[in-house]
C-alpha positions, -999 to +999 in steps of 0.1 A: +154+508+330+170+478+312+174+459+345+138+468+354+126+453+321+147+422+327+132+418+362+097+421+348+105+396+321+118+371+347+086+375+367+064+371+336+084+340+325+080+325+359+042+331+359+039+316+324+060+286+334+038+278+364+005+284+346+017+265+316+028+234+335-005+233+354-025+235+322-004+209+305-006+185+334-043+188+337-048+181+300-023+152+301-038+135+331-073+137+315-060+123+282-042+092+298-051+076+331-016+061+334+005+089+318+042+085+327+047+123+330+038+143+361+043+179+374+052+190+409+046+226+420+057+244+452+053+277+469+077+284+497+090+307+524+128+311+517+152+325+543+187+328+528+220+333+548+243+357+530+276+374+537+291+407+527+323+390+514+336+355+515+358+348+545+348+381+562+313+371+572+293+402+581+265+376+578+228+385+574+196+368+565+174+377+535+137+370+539+118+360+508+094+337+489+098+312+461+080+291+436+092+261+416+079+236+391+093+202+380+083+181+350+091+144+358+095+125+325+114+092+334+119+073+366+123+102+389+143+124+364+128+159+359+135+193+345+129+219+372+127+257+372+128+279+403+121+316+410+132+331+443+131+366+459+150+380+489+151+411+510+175+423+538+176+456+555+207+473+571+232+447+562+257+475+566+252+512+576+226+526+552+229+495+530+201+471+521+197+445+495+169+430+474+173+403+448+154+381+423+168+348+410+156+325+383+173+291+376+165+259+358+181+225+354+179+187+363+162+173+394+160+137+406+133+125+430+130+093+450+101+080+470+117+069+503+085+059+521+049+050+513+021+048+538+005+015+547-029+027+536-024+028+498-057+046+493-044+076+513-016+081+489+008+093+516+045+092+508+078+109+515+097+121+485+134+131+485+149+151+457+182+166+446+189+192+420+215+213+402+201+246+387+216+274+367+204+308+357+208+344+367+202+369+396+192+405+396+201+425+428+188+460+434+182+487+460+217+480+472+252+494+468+276+477+442+310+488+429+309+500+393+334+514+368+321+550+374+317+547+412+288+528+427+255+514+413+223+505+431+217+473+410+237+445+395+233+412+379+252+379+375+252+342+368+237+321+395+241+285+405+223+265+431+226+229+442+209+210+470+178+190+477+148+186+500+119+165+514+083+166+503+057+148+524+026+140+503-005+140+524-028+129+496-025+122+459-023+159+450-014+179+481+016+179+504+041+200+523+078+208+517+093+199+551+127+212+542+148+223+513+184+233+516+204+248+487+239+261+482+236+293+462+266+309+443+264+342+426+290+367+412+278+401+422+304+428+425+315+434+461+351+449+460+365+415+472+363+383+452+331+394+434+314+361+445+288+351+471+284+316+487+249+316+504+228+289+520+190+291+513+163+271+531+127+267+520+095+255+536+060+255+521+032+237+502+034+214+472+010+201+446+014+169+425-004+166+392-003+135+370+005+098+375 
């Protein structure tokens, strides 16, 4: 019950974060034509390669979705927050896995290319980030002091980057994002996971 409440709290916090940043950016862009702050939002499809235990692959792919928001406040530097989900069936006999992950931290973005037609506002944006937070895994099988449990939680870290192609001033696509994801869920081995997550989707830019 406690973990269910935590899960719902994470979902609620993510929704509040996304709606709050949109509302703030719209207000800020109306207040100042040349505001130095901006917000980037993304909704993505997120396949993630996992393994049953480090060094003993038993590899599988989780299929999921994600959403992230970044508030850029100075020369490409931003504070980003990311929410991701994943689901994999039959990773071992009669064993499945679902997980929710929420992380936040610094992001740096750089405009690598700008289209010749300035009025079209086309550009290619590269970004790198290091995010920290937590993960909640459930509907699985995890070692526990009294046997096994069907859910577990741990610290989560992700580091990586991606490419956003802006097709207009406000709308674009995330061509690719690749992140290293480390968690510490119990697994009867090293109690750690080293995954690789990819992401593809749509982006929105709000502000200057």
